[in-house]
C-alpha positions in Angstrom: -53.8 -50.5 -1.7 -52.8 -49.5 1.8 -56.0 -47.5 2.2 -58.1 -50.5 1.2 -56.3 -52.8 3.6 -56.9 -50.4 6.5 -60.6 -50.0 5.5 -61.1 -53.7 5.5 -59.4 -53.9 9.0 -62.0 -51.4 10.4 -64.8 -53.4 9.0 -63.7 -56.5 10.7 -64.9 -55.1 14.1 -68.5 -55.5 13.0 -70.0 -58.5 14.8 -73.4 -58.2 13.3 -73.2 -61.6 11.7 -73.0 -64.5 14.2 -70.0 -66.7 13.7 -72.0 -69.9 14.0 -74.2 -68.8 11.1 -71.2 -68.0 8.9 -70.0 -71.6 9.2 -73.1 -72.8 7.5 -72.3 -70.9 4.3 -70.2 -72.1 1.4 -66.8 -70.5 0.9 -68.0 -68.0 -1.7 -71.0 -66.9 0.4 -68.8 -66.6 3.4 -66.3 -64.4 1.4 -69.2 -62.2 0.3 -70.4 -61.7 3.8 -67.0 -61.2 5.3 -65.4 -59.0 2.7 -67.4 -57.9 -0.4 -70.5 -56.7 1.4 -68.3 -54.7 3.9 -66.6 -53.0 1.0 -69.5 -51.3 -0.8 -67.4 -49.4 -3.4 -66.8 -51.4 -6.6 -63.7 -49.4 -7.3 -62.3 -50.3 -3.9 -63.0 -54.0 -4.6 -61.1 -53.8 -7.9 -58.2 -52.0 -6.3 -58.1 -54.7 -3.6 -58.1 -57.5 -6.2 -55.4 -55.7 -8.2 -53.3 -55.3 -5.0 -53.6 -59.0 -4.3 -52.6 -59.8 -7.8 -49.6 -57.4 -7.8 -48.2 -58.5 -4.5 -46.7 -61.8 -5.8 -44.8 -59.9 -8.5 -43.5 -57.5 -5.9 -42.5 -60.5 -3.8 -40.6 -61.9 -6.7 -38.7 -58.6 -7.1 -38.0 -58.5 -3.3 -36.5 -62.0 -3.5 -34.2 -61.0 -6.4 -33.2 -57.7 -4.7 -32.5 -59.0 -1.2 -31.5 -62.7 -1.6 -27.9 -63.7 -0.7 -25.5 -64.4 -3.5 -25.3 -67.9 -5.0 -22.0 -69.6 -5.0 -21.0 -71.5 -8.2 -17.8 -73.2 -9.3 -16.3 -71.8 -12.4 -12.9 -72.9 -13.7 -12.2 -74.4 -10.3 -12.8 -71.1 -8.5 -15.8 -70.5 -6.2 -17.7 -67.4 -7.5 -20.5 -65.6 -5.7 -23.2 -64.5 -8.2 -26.0 -61.9 -7.6 -28.5 -60.6 -10.2 -28.9 -56.8 -10.1 -32.2 -55.1 -11.2 -31.9 -51.7 -12.9 -28.1 -51.9 -13.4 -26.9 -51.7 -17.0 -23.4 -53.1 -16.4 -22.0 -56.3 -14.9 -19.0 -56.5 -12.6 -16.5 -59.2 -11.7 -14.5 -58.6 -8.5 -11.2 -60.5 -8.3 -11.0 -60.0 -4.6 -13.4 -59.6 -1.7 -12.7 -55.9 -1.7 -15.4 -54.4 -3.9 -13.3 -51.2 -4.5 -10.4 -52.9 -6.2 -9.6 -55.5 -8.8 -12.9 -55.0 -10.6 -13.8 -55.8 -14.2 -16.8 -54.0 -15.6 -18.3 -55.5 -18.7 -20.5 -54.2 -21.5 -23.7 -52.2 -21.1 -26.9 -54.2 -20.9 -29.9 -53.5 -23.2 -32.7 -55.6 -21.9 -36.3 -55.2 -23.2 -38.0 -54.0 -20.0 -35.5 -53.5 -17.2 -31.8 -54.2 -17.4 -30.6 -57.1 -15.3 -26.9 -57.2 -14.6 -24.6 -59.6 -12.7 -22.4 -58.9 -9.8 -19.8 -61.6 -9.3 -17.0 -62.0 -6.7 -14.4 -64.7 -6.9 -14.2 -66.0 -3.4 -10.6 -66.4 -2.8 -8.0 -64.2 -1.2 -5.5 -64.2 -4.0 -6.3 -64.8 -7.7 -3.5 -66.9 -9.2 -1.8 -66.0 -12.4 -2.7 -69.4 -13.6 -6.4 -68.5 -13.3 -5.9 -65.2 -15.1 -3.9 -66.9 -17.8 -6.6 -69.5 -18.4 -9.4 -66.9 -18.7 -7.5 -64.2 -20.5 -7.1 -66.1 -23.8 -10.8 -66.5 -23.9 -13.0 -65.0 -21.2 -16.3 -65.8 -22.9 -16.8 -69.3 -21.3 -16.3 -67.6 -17.9 -18.7 -64.8 -18.5 -21.2 -67.3 -20.1 -21.2 -69.5 -16.9 -21.7 -66.4 -14.7 -24.5 -65.0 -16.9 -26.3 -68.3 -17.2 -26.0 -69.0 -13.5 -27.4 -65.5 -12.7 -30.3 -66.0 -15.1 -31.3 -69.4 -13.6 -30.8 -68.0 -10.1 -33.1 -65.0 -11.0 -35.8 -67.3 -12.2 -35.4 -69.5 -9.0 -35.7 -66.4 -6.8 -38.7 -65.0 -8.6 -40.5 -68.3 -8.3 -39.7 -68.6 -4.6 -40.6 -65.0 -3.8 -43.7 -64.8 -5.9 -44.8 -68.3 -4.8 -44.2 -67.5 -1.2 -46.4 -64.3 -1.3 -49.1 -66.2 -3.2 -49.0 -69.0 -0.6 -49.2 -66.4 2.2 -52.3 -64.8 0.5 -54.0 -68.2 0.3 -53.2 -68.9 3.9 -54.5 -65.5 5.0 -57.7 -66.0 3.0 -58.3 -69.4 4.7 -57.9 -67.8 8.1 -60.2 -65.0 7.0 -62.9 -67.4 5.9 -62.7 -69.9 8.7 -61.2 -68.1 11.7 -63.0 -66.4 14.5 -63.2 -62.6 15.0 -59.9 -62.3 16.8 -58.1 -64.5 14.2 -59.5 -62.3 11.5 -58.4 -59.1 13.1 -54.9 -60.5 13.7 -54.7 -61.9 10.2 -55.8 -58.5 8.7 -53.2 -56.6 10.7 -50.4 -59.0 9.8 -51.4 -59.0 6.1 -51.5 -55.2 6.0 -48.0 -54.9 7.5 -46.6 -57.6 5.3 -48.2 -56.0 2.2 -46.8 -52.6 3.0 -43.3 -54.2 3.5 -43.5 -56.1 0.2 -44.6 -52.9 -1.6 -41.7 -50.9 -0.2 -39.0 -53.6 -0.8 -40.3 -54.8 -4.2 -41.0 -51.3 -5.5 -37.6 -50.1 -4.4 -35.9 -53.0 -6.2 -37.9 -52.4 -9.4 -37.3 -48.6 -9.3 -33.6 -49.0 -8.7 -31.5 -47.4 -11.5 -27.7 -47.6 -11.6 -26.0 -46.4 -14.8 -22.4 -46.4 -15.5 -20.8 -45.8 -18.8 -18.1 -48.4 -19.6 -14.8 -47.1 -20.9 -12.6 -49.8 -22.3 -8.9 -50.0 -21.6 -6.7 -49.2 -24.6 -4.3 -52.0 -23.7 -7.0 -54.5 -24.7 -7.8 -53.2 -28.1 -7.9 -56.0 -30.6 -8.5 -58.6 -28.0 -11.6 -60.3 -26.6 -11.6 -57.9 -23.7 -11.9 -54.8 -25.9 -14.6 -52.5 -24.5 -14.2 -53.9 -21.0 -13.3 -51.5 -18.2 -10.7 -53.0 -15.9 -9.7 -51.8 -12.5 -7.0 -54.1 -11.1 -3.6 -53.8 -9.6 -1.0 -52.4 -12.0 1.0 -55.6 -12.2 -2.1 -57.7 -12.8 -3.4 -55.5 -15.7 0.0 -55.4 -17.2 0.1 -59.2 -17.0 -3.3 -59.5 -18.6 -2.5 -57.2 -21.4 0.7 -59.0 -22.3 -1.0 -62.4 -22.2 -3.8 -61.3 -24.5 -1.8 -59.1 -26.9 1.1 -61.6 -27.3 -1.0 -64.8 -27.4 -1.4 -66.0 -31.0 -3.3 -69.1 -30.0 -6.6 -67.4 -29.2 -6.7 -65.7 -32.6 -5.5 -68.9 -34.4 -8.1 -71.1 -32.8 -11.0 -68.6 -33.4 -10.1 -68.5 -37.1 -9.7 -72.3 -37.1 -13.1 -72.8 -35.5 -14.8 -70.6 -38.1 -13.0 -72.3 -41.0 -14.0 -75.7 -39.5 -17.6 -74.5 -39.3 -17.6 -73.4 -43.0 -15.9 -76.7 -44.0 -18.4 -78.9 -42.3 -21.4 -77.0 -43.7 -20.1 -77.7 -47.2 -20.2 -81.5 -46.7 -23.6 -82.7 -48.1 -23.8 -85.9 -46.2 -23.7 -84.0 -42.9 -27.0 -82.4 -43.8 -28.8 -85.7 -44.3 -31.7 -86.4 -41.9 -32.2 -89.6 -40.2 -28.5 -90.0 -39.0 -27.2 -89.6 -35.5 -24.0 -87.6 -35.7 -21.1 -87.8 -33.2 -17.8 -85.9 -32.8 -15.3 -88.4 -31.5 -12.2 -86.9 -29.8 -9.4 -88.0 -27.5 -6.5 -86.4 -25.7 -7.5 -82.8 -25.8 -5.2 -82.5 -22.8 -6.2 -79.0 -21.7 -5.9 -77.4 -25.1 -8.7 -74.8 -24.8 -8.3 -73.8 -28.4 -8.9 -77.4 -29.6 -11.9 -77.5 -27.2 -13.2 -74.4 -29.0 -12.8 -76.1 -32.4 -14.5 -79.3 -31.3 -17.3 -77.5 -29.6 -17.9 -75.3 -32.6 -17.9 -78.4 -34.9 -20.5 -80.2 -32.8 -22.7 -77.1 -32.7 -22.4 -76.7 -36.4 -23.6 -80.2 -37.4 -25.8 -80.8 -34.3 -23.6 -83.6 -33.1 -23.1 -85.3 -29.8 -19.5 -84.9 -28.5 -18.0 -88.2 -27.3 -14.6 -87.6 -25.7 -12.8 -90.8 -24.8 -10.5 -89.4 -22.1 -7.6 -87.1 -21.1 -9.8 -84.1 -22.0 -7.9 -82.2 -19.4 -4.3 -82.1 -18.5 -2.4 -82.4 -15.2 -2.6 -78.7 -14.3 -4.4 -77.3 -11.4 -8.1 -77.7 -10.9 -8.6 -74.2 -12.2 -6.7 -74.7 -15.5 -8.1 -78.2 -16.1 -11.7 -77.3 -15.3 -11.7 -74.4 -17.7 -11.1 -76.7 -20.6 -14.5 -78.3 -19.9 -16.1 -74.9 -19.5 -14.7 -73.9 -22.9 -15.9 -77.2 -24.6 -19.4 -76.7 -23.3 -19.6 -73.0 -24.1 -18.9 -73.4 -27.8 -20.9 -76.6 -28.1 -24.0 -74.8 -26.6 -23.8 -71.6 -28.7 -27.1 -70.2 -30.0 -29.0 -71.7 -27.0 -28.4 -75.3 -28.1 -28.1 -78.1 -25.6 -25.4 -80.3 -27.1 -25.0 -83.7 -25.3 -21.4 -84.4 -24.2 -20.4 -88.0 -23.4 -17.1 -88.3 -21.5 -15.1 -91.2 -20.3 -12.2 -90.4 -18.0 -8.6 -90.9 -18.8 -5.7 -91.0 -16.3 -5.4 -87.2 -16.5 -9.1 -86.7 -15.7 -9.1 -86.8 -11.9 -12.0 -87.4 -9.6 -12.5 -83.7 -9.3 -12.7 -83.3 -13.1 -15.2 -86.1 -13.4 -17.4 -84.5 -10.7 -17.0 -81.1 -12.3 -18.0 -82.6 -15.7 -21.1 -84.1 -14.1 -22.1 -80.7 -12.6 -21.8 -79.2 -16.1 -24.2 -81.8 -17.4 -21.8 -84.1 -19.1 -22.9 -87.7 -19.5 -20.4 -90.1 -17.7 -21.5 -93.6 -18.8 -19.0 -95.5 -16.6 -20.2 -99.1 -17.0 -23.6 -98.1 -18.1 -25.3 -97.7 -21.5 -26.9 -94.4 -22.5 -29.1 -93.8 -25.5 -28.3 -90.8 -27.8 -30.6 -90.3 -30.7 -31.4 -93.9 -31.0 -27.8 -95.1 -30.6 -26.7 -97.0 -27.5 -23.3 -96.0 -26.1 -21.4 -97.8 -23.3 -18.4 -96.1 -21.7 -15.8 -96.9 -19.2 -13.5 -94.6 -17.2 -9.9 -95.6 -17.2 -8.9 -97.6 -14.1 -5.9 -95.3 -13.5 -5.6 -91.8 -12.1 -2.3 -89.9 -12.7 -0.8 -88.4 -9.7 2.1 -86.8 -11.6 3.4 -83.6 -10.1 6.6 -81.7 -9.9 7.7 -83.9 -7.0 6.4 -87.3 -7.9 5.5 -89.4 -10.8 3.0 -92.3 -10.8 -0.5 -93.5 -11.0 -3.1 -94.7 -8.5 -6.2 -96.8 -9.1 -9.5 -95.0 -9.6 -11.3 -97.9 -7.9 -9.1 -99.7 -5.4 -11.1 -102.9 -6.1 -10.4 -102.9 -9.8 -6.9 -103.5 -11.1 -5.6 -102.6 -14.6 -5.0 -106.3 -15.2 -8.7 -107.1 -14.5 -10.0 -104.2 -16.5 -10.1 -105.9 -20.0 -12.1 -108.8 -18.7 -14.5 -106.5 -16.8 -15.3 -104.3 -19.8 -15.7 -107.3 -22.1 -18.2 -108.9 -19.7 -20.2 -105.7 -19.3 -20.2 -105.1 -23.1 -21.4 -108.6 -23.9 -24.2 -108.2 -21.3 -25.4 -104.9 -22.7 -24.7 -105.3 -26.4 -24.3 -101.6 -27.2 -23.9 -100.0 -30.6 -20.8 -98.2 -29.5 -18.3 -99.0 -26.7 -15.8 -96.3 -25.7 -12.8 -96.1 -23.3 -9.6 -94.2 -23.2 -6.7 -96.7 -23.7 -7.0 -98.8 -26.9 -4.4 -101.2 -25.5 -6.9 -102.3 -22.8 -9.7 -102.9 -25.4 -8.3 -105.9 -27.4 -10.4 -108.4 -25.6 -13.6 -106.5 -26.0 -12.7 -105.9 -29.7 -12.3 -109.6 -30.2 -15.7 -110.4 -28.6 -17.7 -108.7 -31.3 -20.3 -107.6 -28.7 -20.3 -104.0 -30.0 -20.6 -102.7 -33.5 -18.1 -99.9 -33.0 -15.2 -99.9 -30.5 -13.5 -96.5 -29.8 -10.3 -96.0 -27.9 -7.5 -93.5 -27.8 -4.2 -92.8 -26.1 -2.3 -93.5 -29.3 -0.8 -90.0 -29.7 -0.5 -91.0 -33.3 -2.8 -90.4 -36.3 -6.3 -91.8 -36.1 -6.6 -95.3 -37.5 -9.9 -97.1 -38.4 -10.3 -100.8 -39.3 -13.3 -102.9 -40.0 -14.1 -106.6 -40.0 -14.4 -108.5 -43.3 -18.2 -108.5 -43.0 -18.3 -104.8 -42.4 -20.3 -105.5 -39.2 -17.6 -104.4 -36.7 -15.3 -101.5 -36.6 -12.4 -100.4 -34.4 -11.5 -96.7 -34.2 -8.3 -95.6 -32.6 -8.3 -91.9 -32.1 -5.3 -89.6 -32.4 -4.7 -86.6 -30.2 -7.5 -84.0 -30.3 -5.2 -81.4 -28.8 -2.3 -81.9 -31.2 -0.1 -83.4 -28.5 2.6 -86.0 -29.2 3.6 -86.7 -25.6 1.9 -87.0 -22.3 4.4 -84.7 -20.6 3.3 -82.5 -17.7 1.4 -79.4 -18.7 1.5 -79.7 -22.5 0.4 -76.2 -23.4 1.4 -75.7 -27.0 0.3 -77.7 -30.0 3.0 -80.1 -31.0 1.4 -81.7 -34.0 -1.8 -82.0 -36.0 -5.1 -82.2 -34.0 -7.7 -84.7 -35.1 -11.3 -85.7 -34.4 -13.7 -88.0 -36.2 -17.2 -87.2 -37.4 -19.2 -90.4 -37.1 -22.7 -90.9 -38.4 -24.9 -93.8 -37.4 -28.3 -94.7 -38.9 -30.4 -95.7 -35.8 -32.8 -97.8 -38.0 -30.3 -99.8 -40.1 -27.2 -99.4 -37.9 -25.3 -98.4 -41.0 -22.5 -96.0 -40.2 -20.0 -93.7 -42.0 -17.2 -91.4 -41.0 -14.8 -88.7 -41.9 -11.6 -87.5 -40.2 -11.0 -83.8 -39.6 -7.3 -82.7 -39.2 -6.3 -79.3 -38.0 -2.6 -78.5 -38.7 -0.5 -76.4 -36.4 -1.3 -73.3 -38.4 -5.0 -73.8 -37.7 -6.0 -74.8 -41.2 -8.6 -77.7 -41.1 -8.9 -80.5 -43.7 -11.1 -83.6 -43.9 -11.2 -87.0 -45.5 -14.1 -88.1 -47.8 -17.1 -89.5 -46.1 -16.4 -93.2 -45.9 -18.7 -96.2 -45.1 -17.8 -97.9 -41.8 -20.3 -100.6 -40.9 -23.3 -101.8 -42.9 -26.6 -103.3 -41.9 -26.9 -107.1 -42.0 -29.2 -106.9 -45.0 -26.5 -105.1 -47.0 -23.8 -107.4 -45.8 -25.9 -110.4 -46.9 -26.5 -109.0 -50.3 -22.9 -108.1 -50.7 -21.9 -111.6 -49.8 -24.4 -113.2 -52.2 -23.2 -111.0 -55.0 -19.6 -112.0 -54.2 -20.5 -115.7 -54.3 -22.2 -115.2 -57.7 -19.1 -113.5 -59.0 -16.8 -116.3 -57.7 -19.1 -119.0 -59.2 -19.2 -117.3 -62.6 -15.4 -116.9 -62.6 -15.0 -120.6 -61.9 -17.4 -121.4 -64.7 -15.3 -119.3 -67.1 -12.1 -120.8 -65.8 -10.7 -117.5 -64.5 -9.5 -116.5 -61.1 -9.1 -119.0 -58.3 
């Protein structure tokens, strides 16, 4: 390729063809005169064409190999992520020092060339809170890092390959339309650039870094089994104790699988033509409950609708990881599960923005369509500012008071007429419930068992969700399950607006149960027929002199 470029450069000094005459030729004829006829060998022409075709791929490899790391936010911590060609292991650095606090994960077995991930948490000191959050279940963390690296790799390859291709087109234009001096300059620059791309891109593709991973015996039987860990002794001891003495991770993993099997055994959930939703409230930072809910949604291809207090009042790191966990299990097997979230007082502005960055739908005052069903959501007007030194709440929007909130959501609901309206606090939804402007009204913050009521006409329903995280109080940092966790599986027929539901309850021991599938609302045609039948029965009873 280099020889061909140099040969072409030497041919450019031939001035046998007047420049003015060349301008009268079409682009193809001009290309034949300026290039093809000056390279008599067919083999050389093929080699040159192959080189031009290969350079964009080498440019793509160069971009991946030499681009700076991409910073992403995972579990509230900024992490620098870089894809690594030819490396069969991934690494996570817990400090900026690459020689310490390193976690090496499993060998990669990609089809062509292994592509690994090198990640560095960009903070001087990793808190025990962060380690505690990820140690129970590290898979959401690694999933975010891996998916970010994959998307970054594609982005870099498109930019690198596209940049080289654009440069080739630009060089060709100068070659066809420029004067003799421009052509010589273009040829020289193209030759040097081509050589540089060949060296850098080839070096990236030929790079080979193998390291056998030796798992630490302290993590046998945990989710970090087979992971090689190089961290400070006190940190590794802490991690081992957290993982080996934490029953919650094992309990919720078993509970999630039992929930999956249970839902697959319910025939109605396999019916086509129904939009399925998982309704949950007050997960409150219970990552195990988030795993169960995400697995349930993934199993029945449902949309998750969380009505608030999905996170607790812990630090950004601990709170955000609950959202990472929910999304990870909902999106297993390369699915893209929609997650609709309204904010409760525990879901701070940071959490709302973090959820948006994860792809959550936040329909605050707006209606969104999910599988033919319209959903209107409202964030709670309050934001908790409870901490160890203060206790209280502030307004999410200074211009909207708690007292004005019921009137506001009622007005918006009656304007938009959604199928479903959802907000966190059921006590603030009485006015919108009375309006009848939505078929189904969903609220939470009961910290009691889920309750469901319907109107006499079966046209309107009110769902008051219990705690999805098994909490019975809103105390600061409710880590352990205090009671049964519940969520509702709701199905809506987009054509008839008929709906039905069942309630899933997970006990403290992790065992799930469910209620029978129960009709919730019926389409108007059914209601009319039911009313007509009822009137006939009453009339007949009156004729017979029985009843009232």
